[in-house]
MARLOPA-724839 format. One record per residue (C-alpha): residue number from 1; residue in three letters; x, y, z. Coordinates in steps of 0.5 Angstrom, whole numbers, plus 500, padded with zeros to 3 digits. Last residue first. Example, Ala and Ser with C-alpha at 12.3 -4.5 7.8 and 13.67 -1.06 7.14 Angstrom:
BEGIN
{2 "SER" {527 498 514}};
{1 "ALA" {525 491 516}};
This chain:
BEGIN
{543 "LEU" {254 295 575}};
{542 "SER" {257 292 581}};
{541 "GLY" {262 288 578}};
{540 "ARG" {264 293 573}};
{539 "GLN" {267 297 579}};
{538 "GLU" {270 291 582}};
{537 "ASP" {273 289 576}};
{536 "VAL" {276 296 575}};
{535 "TRP" {279 296 582}};
{534 "GLN" {282 290 581}};
{533 "LYS" {285 292 574}};
{532 "ASP" {288 298 577}};
{531 "ASP" {291 295 583}};
{530 "LEU" {295 290 578}};
{529 "ALA" {297 296 574}};
{528 "LEU" {294 297 567}};
{527 "ASP" {298 294 561}};
{526 "ARG" {292 291 557}};
{525 "GLU" {287 297 559}};
{524 "PHE" {286 301 553}};
{523 "LYS" {282 295 549}};
{522 "VAL" {278 294 555}};
{521 "PHE" {275 301 555}};
{520 "THR" {271 300 548}};
{519 "GLU" {267 294 550}};
{518 "THR" {267 297 557}};
{517 "ALA" {263 303 554}};
{516 "GLU" {256 299 555}};
{515 "LYS" {257 299 562}};
{514 "PHE" {258 306 562}};
{513 "GLU" {252 307 558}};
{512 "ARG" {247 303 562}};
{511 "LYS" {250 306 569}};
{510 "VAL" {248 313 565}};
{509 "VAL" {241 311 563}};
{508 "ASN" {239 308 570}};
{507 "PRO" {242 314 574}};
{506 "VAL" {239 319 569}};
{505 "SER" {232 317 568}};
{504 "GLU" {230 319 575}};
{503 "ASN" {231 326 574}};
{502 "ARG" {236 332 574}};
{501 "PRO" {241 328 578}};
{500 "ILE" {245 333 583}};
{499 "ILE" {252 336 583}};
{498 "GLN" {252 340 589}};
{497 "CYS" {258 345 589}};
{496 "GLN" {265 346 592}};
{495 "PHE" {271 350 590}};
{494 "PRO" {278 348 588}};
{493 "LEU" {282 353 584}};
{492 "PRO" {281 355 577}};
{491 "ASN" {287 354 572}};
{490 "PRO" {290 361 570}};
{489 "LEU" {295 357 566}};
{488 "LEU" {303 360 567}};
{487 "GLY" {302 360 574}};
{486 "GLY" {301 366 579}};
{485 "LYS" {294 368 578}};
{484 "GLU" {291 361 580}};
{483 "TYR" {284 362 579}};
{482 "HIS" {278 364 583}};
{481 "ASP" {276 370 578}};
{480 "LEU" {270 366 575}};
{479 "ASP" {267 366 582}};
{478 "VAL" {263 361 587}};
{477 "LYS" {259 362 593}};
{476 "ILE" {258 358 599}};
{475 "GLU" {251 358 601}};
{474 "ASN" {249 358 608}};
{473 "GLY" {246 352 611}};
{472 "ALA" {250 353 618}};
{471 "ASN" {254 347 616}};
{470 "ASP" {256 350 609}};
{469 "LYS" {252 350 603}};
{468 "ALA" {254 348 596}};
{467 "LEU" {251 352 590}};
{466 "GLU" {248 348 585}};
{465 "PHE" {250 344 578}};
{464 "ASN" {244 340 576}};
{463 "PHE" {246 334 572}};
{462 "ALA" {245 329 566}};
{461 "TRP" {243 333 560}};
{460 "ILE" {248 339 562}};
{459 "PHE" {254 335 564}};
{458 "ASN" {253 331 558}};
{457 "MET" {252 336 553}};
{456 "THR" {259 340 556}};
{455 "ASN" {262 333 556}};
{454 "LEU" {261 332 549}};
{453 "ASN" {263 339 546}};
{452 "ILE" {269 340 550}};
{451 "SER" {272 333 548}};
{450 "ASN" {270 334 541}};
{449 "GLU" {273 341 541}};
{448 "ALA" {279 338 544}};
{447 "LEU" {280 333 539}};
{446 "HIS" {279 338 533}};
{445 "ILE" {284 343 536}};
{444 "GLY" {289 338 536}};
{443 "PRO" {294 342 532}};
{442 "CYS" {294 348 536}};
{441 "SER" {296 354 532}};
{440 "ARG" {303 356 532}};
{439 "ARG" {303 356 524}};
{438 "GLY" {298 362 524}};
{437 "TYR" {295 363 531}};
{436 "GLY" {293 360 537}};
{435 "PHE" {287 355 540}};
{434 "ALA" {283 361 543}};
{433 "ILE" {283 364 537}};
{432 "ASN" {277 359 535}};
{431 "ASP" {273 364 530}};
{430 "ARG" {275 369 526}};
{429 "PHE" {275 377 527}};
{428 "THR" {277 383 522}};
{427 "ASN" {272 381 517}};
{426 "PRO" {267 381 522}};
{425 "ASP" {267 389 522}};
{424 "VAL" {264 391 528}};
{423 "GLY" {258 395 528}};
{422 "GLU" {253 391 532}};
{421 "LYS" {257 387 538}};
{420 "ILE" {262 381 537}};
{419 "GLY" {260 374 539}};
{418 "TYR" {264 371 533}};
{417 "GLU" {258 367 531}};
{416 "HIS" {253 373 532}};
{415 "LEU" {247 374 535}};
{414 "VAL" {247 367 539}};
{413 "TYR" {254 368 541}};
{412 "ARG" {252 375 544}};
{411 "GLU" {247 371 548}};
{410 "PRO" {252 367 552}};
{409 "ASP" {252 373 557}};
{408 "PHE" {258 373 562}};
{407 "THR" {259 380 563}};
{406 "GLU" {266 383 563}};
{405 "PRO" {266 384 556}};
{404 "ASN" {260 389 557}};
{403 "ASP" {258 389 549}};
{402 "PHE" {264 386 545}};
{401 "HIS" {269 389 540}};
{400 "GLU" {270 396 543}};
{399 "PRO" {270 394 550}};
{398 "ASN" {276 389 549}};
{397 "HIS" {275 383 553}};
{396 "TYR" {276 377 548}};
{395 "ILE" {282 381 545}};
{394 "GLY" {285 382 552}};
{393 "TYR" {284 375 554}};
{392 "THR" {288 373 548}};
{391 "ASN" {293 378 549}};
{390 "VAL" {298 376 544}};
{389 "PHE" {305 377 547}};
{388 "ILE" {311 378 542}};
{387 "MET" {318 377 543}};
{386 "THR" {322 381 539}};
{385 "GLY" {328 377 536}};
{384 "LYS" {328 381 529}};
{383 "PRO" {326 388 530}};
{382 "ILE" {319 391 530}};
{381 "MET" {319 397 526}};
{380 "PHE" {313 402 527}};
{379 "GLY" {309 406 521}};
{378 "ARG" {303 402 522}};
{377 "TYR" {307 395 522}};
{376 "GLU" {314 394 519}};
{375 "MET" {317 387 521}};
{374 "ASP" {325 385 522}};
{373 "ALA" {326 378 521}};
{372 "LEU" {324 371 525}};
{371 "THR" {320 375 530}};
{370 "GLY" {318 371 537}};
{369 "HIS" {311 369 540}};
{368 "PRO" {308 368 547}};
{367 "VAL" {301 367 548}};
{366 "LEU" {297 370 553}};
{365 "PRO" {290 367 556}};
{364 "VAL" {291 360 555}};
{363 "VAL" {285 357 558}};
{362 "PRO" {281 363 556}};
{361 "ARG" {276 365 561}};
{360 "ILE" {270 370 559}};
{359 "ARG" {271 368 552}};
{358 "ILE" {272 360 553}};
{357 "VAL" {266 360 557}};
{356 "GLU" {262 364 552}};
{355 "LYS" {264 360 546}};
{354 "ILE" {261 354 550}};
{353 "LEU" {255 357 552}};
{352 "ALA" {254 359 544}};
{351 "ARG" {255 352 542}};
{350 "ILE" {250 350 548}};
{349 "TYR" {245 356 545}};
{348 "PRO" {245 353 538}};
{347 "LEU" {244 346 540}};
{346 "ASN" {242 342 533}};
{345 "GLU" {249 342 531}};
{344 "ILE" {251 339 538}};
{343 "ASP" {247 333 537}};
{342 "GLN" {252 329 532}};
{341 "LEU" {257 329 538}};
{340 "THR" {252 324 542}};
{339 "PRO" {248 326 548}};
{338 "ILE" {246 321 553}};
{337 "ARG" {240 317 552}};
{336 "GLU" {233 316 555}};
{335 "HIS" {231 323 557}};
{334 "GLY" {230 327 551}};
{333 "VAL" {236 329 546}};
{332 "VAL" {233 335 542}};
{331 "ARG" {228 338 547}};
{330 "ASP" {231 336 553}};
{329 "ILE" {238 339 550}};
{328 "GLU" {235 346 549}};
{327 "GLU" {231 346 556}};
{326 "GLN" {238 344 560}};
{325 "ALA" {241 350 556}};
{324 "LYS" {236 355 558}};
{323 "ARG" {236 352 565}};
{322 "GLN" {244 353 566}};
{321 "VAL" {244 360 563}};
{320 "ARG" {238 362 568}};
{319 "PRO" {243 359 574}};
{318 "PHE" {249 364 572}};
{317 "ALA" {254 362 578}};
{316 "ILE" {253 355 578}};
{315 "LEU" {253 354 570}};
{314 "ALA" {259 359 570}};
{313 "ILE" {263 355 575}};
{312 "ILE" {261 348 572}};
{311 "LEU" {264 351 565}};
{310 "TYR" {270 354 569}};
{309 "LYS" {272 347 571}};
{308 "LEU" {270 344 564}};
{307 "PHE" {275 349 561}};
{306 "SER" {281 348 566}};
{305 "SER" {281 340 565}};
{304 "THR" {281 341 557}};
{303 "THR" {287 346 558}};
{302 "ASP" {291 341 562}};
{301 "SER" {290 335 559}};
{300 "GLY" {290 336 551}};
{299 "ALA" {297 341 552}};
{298 "GLU" {301 336 556}};
{297 "LEU" {299 330 553}};
{296 "LEU" {301 333 546}};
{295 "VAL" {307 335 549}};
{294 "GLY" {309 328 551}};
{293 "GLY" {307 324 545}};
{292 "LEU" {312 329 541}};
{291 "TYR" {317 328 547}};
{290 "GLY" {317 321 546}};
{289 "VAL" {317 321 538}};
{288 "MET" {323 326 538}};
{287 "GLU" {327 322 543}};
{286 "ARG" {326 316 539}};
{285 "THR" {329 320 533}};
{284 "LEU" {324 322 527}};
{283 "GLY" {326 322 520}};
{282 "MET" {319 322 517}};
{281 "GLU" {320 316 513}};
{280 "LYS" {323 313 520}};
{279 "GLN" {318 314 524}};
{278 "GLU" {312 312 520}};
{277 "VAL" {310 306 523}};
{276 "LEU" {312 309 530}};
{275 "VAL" {308 315 529}};
{274 "GLY" {302 311 527}};
{273 "GLU" {302 307 534}};
{272 "MET" {303 314 537}};
{271 "TYR" {296 316 535}};
{270 "SER" {293 310 538}};
{269 "GLY" {289 305 534}};
{268 "ASN" {288 300 539}};
{267 "GLU" {294 295 537}};
{266 "GLU" {295 288 540}};
{265 "GLY" {299 285 535}};
{264 "ARG" {304 283 540}};
{263 "ALA" {310 288 537}};
{262 "VAL" {305 293 537}};
{261 "ARG" {303 292 544}};
{260 "GLN" {311 292 546}};
{259 "GLU" {312 299 542}};
{258 "CYS" {306 302 546}};
{257 "GLU" {309 300 552}};
{256 "ASP" {315 303 551}};
{255 "LEU" {312 309 549}};
{254 "LEU" {308 310 555}};
{253 "GLY" {315 309 559}};
{252 "PHE" {318 314 554}};
{251 "TYR" {313 319 556}};
{250 "LEU" {313 318 564}};
{249 "LYS" {320 317 565}};
{248 "HIS" {322 322 561}};
{247 "GLN" {317 327 564}};
{246 "LYS" {319 326 571}};
{245 "GLU" {327 326 569}};
{244 "ARG" {327 332 566}};
{243 "THR" {323 336 571}};
{242 "GLU" {327 333 576}};
{241 "LEU" {333 336 572}};
{240 "ALA" {330 343 571}};
{239 "LEU" {329 343 578}};
{238 "GLY" {336 342 580}};
{237 "LYS" {338 347 575}};
{236 "TRP" {333 352 578}};
{235 "TRP" {337 351 585}};
{234 "ALA" {343 354 582}};
{233 "TRP" {348 354 588}};
{232 "ARG" {350 346 588}};
{231 "SER" {349 347 580}};
{230 "PRO" {355 351 579}};
{229 "ILE" {353 358 577}};
{228 "TYR" {355 358 569}};
{227 "ASP" {348 359 567}};
{226 "LEU" {347 365 571}};
{225 "PHE" {352 369 566}};
{224 "PRO" {347 369 561}};
{223 "LEU" {343 374 564}};
{222 "LEU" {337 376 560}};
{221 "ASP" {336 368 558}};
{220 "VAL" {338 366 565}};
{219 "PRO" {332 370 568}};
{218 "PRO" {332 367 575}};
{217 "VAL" {326 362 576}};
{216 "ALA" {319 363 578}};
{215 "GLY" {319 370 575}};
{214 "PRO" {314 368 570}};
{213 "SER" {311 360 571}};
{212 "LEU" {315 356 566}};
{211 "CYS" {319 352 570}};
{210 "ARG" {314 352 576}};
{209 "ASN" {309 349 571}};
{208 "TRP" {314 343 569}};
{207 "VAL" {314 342 577}};
{206 "GLU" {307 341 577}};
{205 "MET" {306 338 571}};
{204 "SER" {311 332 572}};
{203 "GLU" {307 331 579}};
{202 "PHE" {300 331 575}};
{201 "PHE" {303 326 570}};
{200 "ALA" {306 321 575}};
{199 "THR" {299 321 579}};
{198 "SER" {296 319 572}};
{197 "GLU" {301 314 570}};
{196 "PRO" {300 311 577}};
{195 "THR" {293 310 577}};
{194 "GLU" {290 314 583}};
{193 "TYR" {285 319 579}};
{192 "ARG" {283 312 577}};
{191 "PRO" {281 309 570}};
{190 "CYS" {287 311 567}};
{189 "ARG" {288 309 560}};
{188 "LYS" {293 307 555}};
{187 "GLY" {293 307 548}};
{186 "PHE" {299 312 547}};
{185 "LEU" {296 318 544}};
{184 "VAL" {288 317 544}};
{183 "SER" {288 313 551}};
{182 "MET" {293 319 554}};
{181 "ILE" {288 324 551}};
{180 "ALA" {282 321 555}};
{179 "SER" {286 319 561}};
{178 "ASN" {288 326 563}};
{177 "SER" {282 330 562}};
{176 "TYR" {278 324 565}};
{175 "ARG" {282 324 571}};
{174 "GLY" {283 331 572}};
{173 "ILE" {275 332 571}};
{172 "HIS" {274 326 576}};
{171 "LYS" {279 329 581}};
{170 "PHE" {275 336 581}};
{169 "PHE" {268 332 582}};
{168 "ASN" {270 328 588}};
{167 "GLU" {264 331 592}};
{166 "PRO" {260 328 586}};
{165 "THR" {262 320 588}};
{164 "THR" {257 316 585}};
{163 "LEU" {253 320 580}};
{162 "PHE" {259 325 578}};
{161 "ASP" {263 318 577}};
{160 "TYR" {258 315 573}};
{159 "LEU" {258 322 569}};
{158 "VAL" {265 322 568}};
{157 "GLN" {265 315 566}};
{156 "THR" {261 317 560}};
{155 "ALA" {266 322 558}};
{154 "GLU" {271 316 558}};
{153 "ALA" {267 312 553}};
{152 "ARG" {265 318 549}};
{151 "GLN" {273 320 548}};
{150 "ILE" {274 312 547}};
{149 "PRO" {269 312 541}};
{148 "LEU" {271 318 538}};
{147 "HIS" {278 316 537}};
{146 "ASN" {277 314 529}};
{145 "GLU" {274 321 528}};
{144 "VAL" {280 324 530}};
{143 "ALA" {284 319 525}};
{142 "LYS" {279 321 519}};
{141 "PRO" {281 329 521}};
{140 "THR" {288 327 520}};
{139 "LEU" {293 327 526}};
{138 "ILE" {298 323 523}};
{137 "THR" {301 327 518}};
{136 "HIS" {299 334 521}};
{135 "VAL" {303 332 528}};
{134 "ALA" {309 329 524}};
{133 "LYS" {309 336 520}};
{132 "ARG" {310 340 526}};
{131 "LEU" {315 335 529}};
{130 "LEU" {319 336 523}};
{129 "ARG" {318 344 523}};
{128 "TRP" {320 344 530}};
{127 "THR" {327 340 528}};
{126 "ASP" {328 345 522}};
{125 "SER" {327 351 527}};
{124 "TYR" {322 355 530}};
{123 "GLN" {324 355 537}};
{122 "ALA" {321 350 542}};
{121 "HIS" {315 351 546}};
{120 "ALA" {309 348 544}};
{119 "LEU" {313 342 540}};
{118 "ASN" {318 341 546}};
{117 "LEU" {324 338 543}};
{116 "GLY" {329 344 545}};
{115 "ASP" {333 339 549}};
{114 "THR" {327 338 553}};
{113 "VAL" {329 340 560}};
{112 "ARG" {335 345 559}};
{111 "ASN" {332 347 553}};
{110 "VAL" {325 349 556}};
{109 "MET" {329 352 562}};
{108 "HIS" {333 357 558}};
{107 "HIS" {327 359 554}};
{106 "LYS" {328 363 548}};
{105 "PRO" {322 366 545}};
{104 "ARG" {318 362 540}};
{103 "ASP" {318 363 533}};
{102 "ALA" {312 363 528}};
{101 "THR" {312 371 527}};
{100 "ILE" {316 372 521}};
{99 "ALA" {312 366 517}};
{98 "SER" {306 368 520}};
{97 "ARG" {305 374 517}};
{96 "ARG" {298 373 515}};
{95 "ASP" {296 370 521}};
{94 "MET" {300 373 527}};
{93 "LEU" {301 380 524}};
{92 "GLU" {295 381 520}};
{91 "LYS" {290 377 524}};
{90 "ALA" {293 379 531}};
{89 "VAL" {293 386 529}};
{88 "GLU" {285 386 527}};
{87 "MET" {284 381 533}};
{86 "SER" {286 387 538}};
{85 "ASN" {291 387 544}};
{84 "ILE" {298 385 541}};
{83 "VAL" {303 386 546}};
{82 "VAL" {310 387 543}};
{81 "ALA" {317 385 547}};
{80 "THR" {324 388 547}};
{79 "GLY" {330 386 550}};
{78 "SER" {336 391 553}};
{77 "SER" {332 391 560}};
{76 "ILE" {325 388 558}};
{75 "LYS" {323 394 554}};
{74 "LEU" {315 394 553}};
{73 "SER" {312 395 547}};
{72 "TYR" {304 397 544}};
{71 "ILE" {299 394 540}};
{70 "ASP" {292 395 541}};
{69 "GLY" {293 402 544}};
{68 "TYR" {297 405 550}};
{67 "GLU" {292 407 555}};
{66 "HIS" {287 402 554}};
{65 "SER" {292 397 552}};
{64 "TRP" {295 398 559}};
{63 "GLU" {289 395 562}};
{62 "THR" {289 389 558}};
{61 "PHE" {297 388 559}};
{60 "LYS" {295 388 567}};
{59 "VAL" {290 383 566}};
{58 "GLN" {294 378 562}};
{57 "PRO" {300 379 567}};
{56 "SER" {295 375 572}};
{55 "LYS" {301 375 577}};
{54 "SER" {308 377 577}};
{53 "PRO" {306 383 573}};
{52 "PHE" {312 387 569}};
{51 "LEU" {313 394 572}};
{50 "HIS" {320 393 574}};
{49 "LEU" {322 390 568}};
{48 "ASN" {319 396 564}};
{47 "GLY" {326 398 562}};
{46 "LEU" {331 395 567}};
{45 "VAL" {337 399 565}};
{44 "PRO" {335 406 565}};
{43 "ILE" {328 407 567}};
{42 "THR" {322 406 562}};
{41 "PRO" {315 410 561}};
{40 "PRO" {309 405 559}};
{39 "GLY" {309 404 552}};
{38 "PRO" {309 407 545}};
{37 "PRO" {310 402 538}};
{36 "LEU" {318 402 537}};
{35 "TYR" {321 406 532}};
{34 "PRO" {324 411 537}};
{33 "GLU" {328 406 541}};
{32 "ARG" {325 405 548}};
{31 "ARG" {331 405 553}};
{30 "GLY" {332 399 557}};
{29 "SER" {339 399 556}};
{28 "LYS" {341 406 554}};
{27 "LEU" {344 407 561}};
{26 "ILE" {348 401 560}};
{25 "LYS" {351 403 553}};
{24 "THR" {353 410 556}};
{23 "VAL" {356 407 562}};
{22 "LEU" {360 403 558}};
{21 "TRP" {362 408 552}};
{20 "VAL" {364 413 558}};
{19 "LEU" {368 407 561}};
{18 "PHE" {371 406 555}};
{17 "LEU" {373 413 553}};
{16 "THR" {376 414 560}};
{15 "ILE" {380 408 559}};
{14 "SER" {383 411 553}};
{13 "ALA" {384 417 556}};
{12 "ALA" {388 415 561}};
{11 "VAL" {392 410 557}};
{10 "LEU" {393 416 552}};
{9 "LYS" {396 420 558}};
{8 "PRO" {400 415 561}};
{7 "ASP" {404 415 554}};
{6 "PRO" {405 408 553}};
{5 "TRP" {412 405 555}};
{4 "LEU" {417 404 550}};
{3 "ILE" {423 399 552}};
{2 "THR" {430 401 550}};
{1 "MET" {434 396 548}};
């Protein structure tokens, strides 16, 4: 039998053609396709990956918009990202075409930690739609109104904490932000910063933010072979496991206690009680229920805390603004009671102040979306699977829409509800863009607004916020640019200040209101740890 060997020349030619094809494909990887919006020059293989900022990407993205326009593209190796820097483009692509742009980019660490059950980061799917529907079914305007008593009670404790230990104001804000939303969601509050659930939450958020921070872990989504590296050498897998365990222990521990209170007939109207009642009808598994509560806890705590810290920085850095806000609240509220949510409608300058704090330092400055289908816009084609960054920071700092956008000036929102300058078409804008776009807009916006409004009014009514001084008597400056630049959220870094009661009535009114809040608090304190119970008893005994 004769064996027929392939022609060596044919084999050599085939190998050569394959290598040429492979090299060509590699060299084309990273090249910007002609149908995409313009953007920074690319290099082979990497595209623009070498230019991608590791710190404060929203700032660099805004700088690029001055050169490449309000919509431009970046090549991330063979992948594509499109950056939106104007409200006109955001309204068209993210609101009107939300059916196409409601996806999230695939994130290896998100899936490894949460099995795709994190509503904020999950990709668009039947599971995501089910979770989203559950939020809207239970978190109705009426339900939000029912949660006002605990939100107001928690806000009153912040005033009391500022009054008694003002040097710990950073912790007091963190405690409030966590306790208020945990009470609303799971029906359990955190009376101290050191409360076990509070400590567990901050620890879990620390590792979770490490998982999500740009460049903090290897790009497994770009280089899938990294997923096959054994865990002993893949440190990020250990980080994902640690994060998963911390989240699961906290979220499902809180869920267990909620279930037990319901079984005992000790409901306090928490959000998760409603979810548990409707769980089967809505088609939710227990894992879905636990992570649903968890993601709302994450979103509600971190963002509120960040806003309140930026607010204090702004009040200190711009004393004229602080005085004007105080004059307004004195006229409307007086000195014998703390503000209520109904007062906000009569406080136009304070409403403008809130909007300006959100504009100058949006707590979520860069929002990633993904496209579910090909999309044409302005003659460009944005293909399916494109990552879309909505640069909320860039939109708020666009000099074509805002006068002196780097200047802190609440008056812009007194003159116009959107803060835009004269001549800008208001139809190209809308309110509340900091709370997201289209089908991905924040479902807890009304809860968040109530919390922001209550605390802003309280702070301005009760205290003067002033610069701290060092041992030599020199003032210690504060700066709105003093924030975490390498993380997912630009949270303010710790700073010092003086918090001083504005008049003699403040201590008496705050103590009276805090004592009256006990009736609300006790409904959310049935499962407190022994140390917390003792601390609460001692605190109330001193009132």
